[in-house]
C-alpha positions as CSV (number, residue, x, y, z in Angstrom):
1,M,-70.8,71.2,-24.6
2,K,-72.6,72.4,-27.6
3,R,-75.7,70.3,-28.5
4,V,-76.7,69.8,-32.1
5,L,-79.8,68.3,-33.6
6,T,-79.8,67.1,-37.2
7,V,-83.1,66.0,-38.6
8,G,-82.9,64.4,-42.0
9,V,-79.1,65.2,-42.2
10,T,-76.5,62.7,-41.1
11,Y,-73.0,63.8,-40.0
12,T,-70.3,61.2,-40.7
13,G,-67.2,63.4,-40.3
14,E,-64.6,63.3,-37.6
15,K,-65.7,64.0,-34.0
16,I,-65.8,67.7,-33.2
17,E,-64.4,68.6,-29.8
18,G,-67.0,70.0,-27.4
19,V,-69.9,69.1,-29.7
20,E,-72.6,66.5,-29.2
21,I,-74.5,65.7,-32.4
22,E,-77.8,63.8,-32.3
23,N,-79.4,62.6,-35.5
24,L,-83.1,62.3,-34.4
25,G,-86.6,63.0,-35.6
26,L,-89.5,65.2,-34.6
27,C,-91.9,62.3,-33.8
28,Q,-93.4,62.0,-30.3
29,A,-91.3,60.2,-27.8
30,G,-94.3,58.1,-26.9
31,V,-94.4,56.8,-30.5
32,D,-90.6,56.0,-31.0
33,K,-88.6,57.0,-27.9
34,A,-85.2,55.9,-29.5
35,R,-85.6,58.1,-32.5
36,A,-87.4,61.1,-31.1
37,A,-85.6,64.4,-30.5
38,F,-85.5,66.1,-27.1
39,P,-87.5,69.4,-26.9
40,L,-86.0,71.7,-29.5
41,Y,-85.1,74.4,-27.0
42,E,-82.5,72.0,-25.5
43,Y,-80.3,72.4,-28.6
44,D,-77.8,75.1,-29.5
45,T,-77.9,74.3,-33.3
46,I,-80.8,72.7,-35.2
47,I,-80.6,71.6,-38.8
48,I,-83.8,70.3,-40.5
49,N,-84.1,68.7,-43.9
50,P,-87.7,67.4,-44.4
51,Q,-86.8,65.5,-47.6
52,S,-89.6,62.9,-46.8
53,Y,-92.0,62.3,-44.0
54,S,-89.6,59.6,-42.6
55,H,-86.7,62.1,-42.7
56,F,-88.4,64.6,-40.4
57,L,-90.4,62.1,-38.2
58,F,-87.5,59.7,-37.5
59,G,-84.4,61.7,-38.5
60,A,-83.3,59.8,-41.6
61,E,-84.4,58.1,-44.8
62,G,-86.8,55.2,-44.4
63,E,-87.8,52.3,-46.6
64,F,-90.9,54.2,-47.8
65,S,-89.2,57.6,-48.3
66,N,-89.4,57.5,-52.1
67,E,-92.9,56.1,-52.3
68,P,-95.8,58.3,-53.5
69,N,-98.0,57.0,-50.7
70,E,-95.4,57.1,-47.9
71,L,-97.8,58.1,-45.2
72,G,-100.1,55.1,-45.9
73,K,-97.3,52.6,-45.9
74,L,-95.9,54.0,-42.6
75,K,-99.3,53.6,-41.0
76,R,-99.7,50.1,-42.3
77,Q,-96.2,49.2,-40.9
78,N,-97.1,50.5,-37.5
79,D,-100.5,52.1,-36.6
80,S,-98.8,54.6,-34.2
81,Y,-96.8,56.0,-37.2
82,D,-100.0,57.7,-38.3
83,I,-98.9,61.3,-39.0
84,D,-101.5,62.7,-36.5
85,S,-100.3,60.3,-33.8
86,A,-96.6,60.5,-34.5
87,F,-96.3,64.2,-35.0
88,L,-97.8,67.0,-32.8
89,A,-97.1,70.0,-35.0
90,D,-98.3,72.6,-32.5
91,D,-96.0,71.2,-29.8
92,R,-92.9,71.2,-31.9
93,E,-93.7,74.7,-33.3
94,K,-93.9,76.1,-29.7
95,E,-90.5,74.4,-29.0
96,M,-89.0,75.9,-32.1
97,E,-90.2,79.4,-31.0
98,A,-88.6,78.8,-27.6
99,A,-85.4,77.6,-29.2
100,I,-85.2,80.7,-31.4
101,A,-86.0,83.0,-28.5
102,A,-83.1,81.4,-26.6
103,G,-80.7,82.2,-29.4
104,A,-80.4,78.8,-31.1
105,T,-79.0,78.6,-34.6
106,V,-81.6,77.1,-36.9
107,V,-81.0,75.9,-40.5
108,W,-83.8,74.8,-42.7
109,C,-83.1,72.9,-46.0
110,L,-85.3,73.6,-49.0
111,S,-87.4,70.5,-49.8
112,E,-90.1,69.5,-52.2
113,P,-93.5,69.6,-50.3
114,K,-94.4,66.1,-51.4
115,R,-98.1,66.9,-50.9
116,M,-100.2,63.8,-50.1
117,N,-103.9,63.3,-49.6
118,F,-104.0,61.3,-46.4
119,F,-107.2,62.1,-44.4
120,G,-106.6,65.6,-45.6
121,Y,-103.7,67.1,-47.5
122,R,-100.3,67.0,-45.8
123,E,-96.9,68.4,-46.9
124,T,-93.4,67.5,-45.7
125,H,-92.9,71.2,-44.9
126,L,-94.7,70.4,-41.7
127,G,-91.3,69.2,-40.7
128,Y,-89.9,72.7,-40.6
129,A,-91.9,73.2,-37.3
130,A,-92.1,76.8,-38.4
131,P,-95.2,77.7,-40.5
132,K,-93.7,81.1,-41.5
133,V,-90.7,79.3,-43.1
134,A,-93.0,76.9,-45.0
135,G,-95.0,79.9,-46.2
136,L,-91.9,81.7,-47.3
137,V,-90.8,78.7,-49.5
138,K,-94.3,78.5,-51.0
139,R,-94.3,82.2,-51.9
140,S,-90.7,82.1,-53.3
141,D,-91.6,79.6,-56.1
142,L,-89.4,76.5,-55.4
143,L,-87.8,75.0,-58.5
144,V,-86.4,71.5,-58.9
145,K,-83.3,71.6,-61.0
146,K,-80.0,69.8,-61.4
147,G,-76.9,72.0,-61.4
148,R,-73.3,72.4,-60.3
149,R,-72.3,75.9,-61.4
150,M,-72.9,78.8,-59.0
151,G,-73.6,82.5,-59.7
152,A,-73.0,85.2,-57.1
153,I,-71.9,84.1,-53.6
154,D,-71.8,86.3,-50.6
155,H,-68.2,85.6,-49.4
156,D,-69.0,87.1,-46.0
157,S,-71.7,84.6,-45.3
158,P,-71.0,81.6,-43.0
159,F,-71.8,79.0,-45.6
160,V,-69.2,79.8,-48.3
161,R,-67.5,76.4,-47.8
162,Y,-70.8,74.6,-48.0
163,F,-71.6,76.2,-51.4
164,D,-68.0,75.4,-52.5
165,V,-68.7,71.7,-51.8
166,L,-72.1,71.9,-53.7
167,S,-70.3,73.4,-56.7
168,K,-68.6,70.0,-56.9
169,T,-71.3,67.6,-55.8
170,G,-74.2,69.6,-57.3
171,W,-77.4,71.3,-56.1
172,S,-81.0,70.4,-56.7
173,L,-83.4,73.1,-55.4
174,C,-83.6,76.9,-55.7
175,L,-86.0,79.8,-55.3
176,S,-86.9,81.6,-58.5
177,D,-88.4,84.6,-56.8
178,P,-87.3,84.9,-53.1
179,A,-90.1,86.5,-51.1
180,E,-89.6,89.3,-48.6
181,G,-88.1,87.9,-45.5
182,I,-85.1,86.1,-47.0
183,T,-81.8,87.8,-47.8
184,S,-80.1,85.7,-50.4
185,I,-76.4,84.7,-49.9
186,A,-75.9,82.5,-53.0
187,S,-77.5,82.3,-56.5
188,T,-77.5,80.2,-59.6
189,P,-76.0,81.6,-62.8
190,E,-79.4,82.7,-64.0
191,G,-80.0,84.6,-60.7
192,Y,-82.2,82.1,-58.7
193,S,-81.5,81.9,-55.0
194,L,-79.8,79.0,-53.4
195,G,-80.6,80.2,-49.9
196,G,-80.1,82.9,-47.4
197,R,-80.9,84.4,-44.1
198,V,-84.5,84.3,-42.9
199,A,-86.0,87.1,-40.8
200,L,-89.8,87.0,-40.4
201,G,-90.7,88.7,-37.2
202,M,-89.3,86.6,-34.4
203,T,-88.5,83.7,-36.7
204,V,-84.9,84.0,-37.7
205,G,-82.4,81.5,-39.2
206,W,-81.1,80.2,-42.5
207,L,-82.9,78.6,-45.4
208,L,-80.5,76.7,-47.8
209,T,-80.6,74.4,-50.8
210,P,-80.2,70.8,-49.3
211,P,-76.9,68.8,-49.3
212,T,-76.5,66.3,-52.1
213,S,-73.7,64.2,-50.8
214,P,-72.2,63.0,-47.5
215,D,-69.4,65.7,-47.9
216,A,-72.0,68.4,-48.3
217,E,-73.9,67.1,-45.2
218,N,-70.7,67.2,-43.1
219,Q,-69.8,70.7,-44.3
220,L,-73.4,72.0,-43.6
221,V,-73.0,70.8,-40.1
222,R,-69.5,72.3,-39.6
223,D,-70.6,75.7,-41.1
224,S,-73.7,75.8,-38.9
225,L,-71.6,75.1,-35.8
226,A,-69.3,78.0,-36.7
227,L,-72.2,80.4,-36.1
228,E,-72.2,82.0,-32.7
229,K,-75.3,81.4,-30.6
230,A,-77.4,84.6,-30.9
231,D,-77.8,87.0,-28.0
232,P,-81.6,87.0,-27.6
233,A,-81.5,90.5,-26.3
234,H,-80.0,91.7,-29.6
235,E,-81.6,89.2,-31.9
236,K,-82.4,91.7,-34.7
237,Y,-78.9,93.1,-34.8
238,H,-75.7,91.6,-35.9
239,G,-72.2,92.8,-36.7
240,I,-70.7,96.2,-37.0
241,F,-71.3,99.3,-39.2
242,L,-68.1,101.3,-40.1
243,S,-69.0,105.0,-40.4
244,H,-66.1,106.9,-42.1
245,T,-65.2,109.4,-44.7
246,G,-63.7,108.5,-48.1
247,V,-60.2,109.7,-47.4
248,D,-59.9,107.2,-44.5
249,K,-60.9,104.2,-46.8
250,P,-57.5,102.4,-46.8
251,F,-57.6,102.1,-43.0
252,V,-61.3,101.1,-42.9
253,R,-60.7,98.4,-45.6
254,R,-57.8,96.9,-43.6
255,L,-59.9,97.0,-40.4
256,R,-62.9,95.3,-42.1
257,T,-60.6,92.5,-43.5
258,D,-59.1,91.9,-40.0
259,L,-62.5,91.9,-38.3
260,L,-63.9,89.3,-40.7
261,A,-60.8,87.2,-40.4
262,H,-61.3,87.1,-36.6
263,G,-64.9,85.8,-37.0
264,V,-67.0,89.0,-36.8
265,P,-70.2,87.8,-38.6
266,R,-70.9,91.0,-40.5
267,V,-68.8,94.2,-41.1
268,W,-70.8,96.7,-43.0
269,L,-68.8,98.9,-45.4
270,D,-70.5,100.9,-48.1
271,E,-68.4,99.8,-51.1
272,A,-68.9,96.1,-50.2
273,E,-72.7,96.4,-49.7
274,I,-74.0,98.9,-52.3
275,D,-74.4,97.7,-55.9
276,I,-74.9,99.8,-59.0
277,G,-78.5,101.1,-59.0
278,D,-79.1,100.8,-55.3
279,S,-80.4,103.7,-53.3
280,L,-77.4,105.0,-51.3
281,I,-79.6,106.4,-48.5
282,A,-81.8,103.3,-48.3
283,K,-78.8,100.9,-48.2
284,I,-76.9,102.9,-45.5
285,D,-80.1,103.1,-43.4
286,E,-80.6,99.3,-43.8
287,G,-77.0,98.6,-42.8
288,M,-77.3,100.7,-39.7
289,K,-80.6,99.1,-38.6
290,L,-79.1,95.6,-39.0
291,S,-75.8,96.4,-37.2
292,R,-75.5,95.9,-33.5
293,Y,-72.7,98.5,-33.2
294,I,-71.9,101.6,-35.1
295,A,-68.1,102.2,-35.2
296,V,-67.2,105.8,-36.0
297,V,-63.7,106.3,-37.5
298,L,-62.6,109.6,-36.2
299,S,-60.1,111.7,-38.1
300,T,-59.5,115.4,-38.9
301,K,-61.6,115.0,-42.0
302,S,-64.4,112.7,-40.7
303,I,-65.5,114.9,-37.8
304,D,-66.7,117.5,-40.2
305,A,-68.0,115.1,-42.9
306,P,-71.8,115.5,-43.3
307,W,-72.5,111.8,-43.9
308,V,-70.5,110.8,-40.7
309,K,-72.3,113.5,-38.7
310,K,-75.7,112.1,-39.8
311,E,-74.8,108.5,-39.1
312,L,-73.4,109.5,-35.7
313,D,-76.6,111.3,-34.8
314,V,-78.7,108.3,-35.7
315,A,-76.5,106.0,-33.7
316,M,-76.4,108.2,-30.6
317,N,-80.2,108.5,-30.7
318,R,-80.5,104.7,-30.8
319,E,-78.0,104.5,-27.9
320,I,-80.0,107.0,-25.8
321,T,-83.3,105.3,-26.6
322,S,-82.1,101.8,-25.9
323,G,-79.9,102.5,-23.0
324,E,-77.3,100.2,-24.5
325,V,-73.8,100.8,-25.9
326,V,-74.2,101.4,-29.7
327,V,-71.5,103.9,-30.7
328,L,-67.9,102.7,-30.7
329,P,-65.4,105.6,-31.3
330,L,-62.2,104.5,-33.2
331,L,-59.6,107.2,-33.2
332,Y,-57.7,107.1,-36.5
333,E,-56.0,110.5,-36.3
334,P,-55.6,112.8,-33.4
335,C,-58.4,115.3,-33.6
336,E,-60.9,117.3,-31.5
337,L,-63.6,114.9,-30.4
338,P,-67.3,115.9,-30.6
339,E,-68.5,117.0,-27.1
340,F,-70.9,114.1,-26.7
341,L,-68.1,111.5,-27.4
342,K,-65.6,113.0,-24.9
343,G,-66.9,110.9,-22.1
344,K,-66.7,107.6,-24.1
345,M,-63.7,105.2,-24.0
346,Y,-62.3,104.9,-27.5
347,A,-59.9,102.6,-29.3
348,D,-56.8,104.6,-30.3
349,F,-55.6,103.4,-33.7
350,S,-53.6,106.6,-34.4
351,K,-50.3,104.9,-33.6
352,P,-49.5,102.2,-36.1
353,E,-47.5,100.2,-33.6
354,E,-50.6,99.9,-31.4
355,Y,-52.9,98.6,-34.2
356,E,-52.9,94.9,-33.1
357,A,-53.6,95.8,-29.4
358,M,-56.5,98.1,-30.4
359,L,-57.9,95.5,-32.7
360,A,-57.9,93.0,-29.8
361,K,-59.6,95.6,-27.7
362,L,-62.3,96.1,-30.3
363,L,-62.8,92.3,-30.7
364,R,-63.3,92.0,-26.9
365,R,-66.1,94.6,-27.2
366,L,-67.6,92.5,-30.0
367,R,-67.3,89.4,-27.9
368,I,-65.0,87.7,-30.4
369,T,-62.4,85.6,-28.7
């Protein structure tokens, strides 16, 4: 059973088999046991939308959510709802760190800080339970807008369907200058970011413009559930890098399409990743660093190609240093294998009739069922 926590997001769609969704808040159990979330490390997926203090404290909109003095009114309603009594930031932040270390999928929604002077200045970004993410939003220049049209979308990202829904229901927040630490996956027509993948040291996850309708909330939950739980041992790596020579491009394009269709989260191919003006060397280096596996497409041409040799050297060095499998040989044409690859098991794609069987073999290596 996959356990999901939604904070400030309500799922109203059809029941999802094998998934338990809890809409709860980050308040202390001693303050409101019924509405308090369990420790964050008990969840496989966490979605947080701190749209107001009530949203993140109790999980959903409250009667004072749109009031300029929400904190004061909450305290007058119930003295235990005082922000310092109801929310132990340090405790929830430690839980969040433990959840991320255990491989939980975490999605934070962009929100206005709604800064209030209540015995000291407070911001709703407390609800992220991740100070680095709050700082990232502040450095990225959050803009409040009202739009429907989208600009560039990374169609390999797991939230393509979510952004498709937002193109119909509208979006409201974006980042005009995404800070270092966020890799944008969607933008507005003028180039502002509508969210992306967050990687700040050990803090990893997704930071997205918030849902603006029940349909968008439901799709956000479904897309978040589609993400595989991270392997903590390989947290900084994801997907596969396809090392090849240009003459083998038709085969490599087909392979990439099939891997993506079977749920591989990232398949790095130069023509899909490098834009006009990018540094070729820098982008390839980045792709290799962020890829868990380096698949080397072996053919009569590729074994002597300088680029492939260089990429293979880098990958083999990483494999030797880490002691883990990194290099995956894929035989496209019968050829003389390099000496240091002869002891490795390879997937033999040289026979067209064996393509599907070899694809299944590669998917098992990538742990895609």
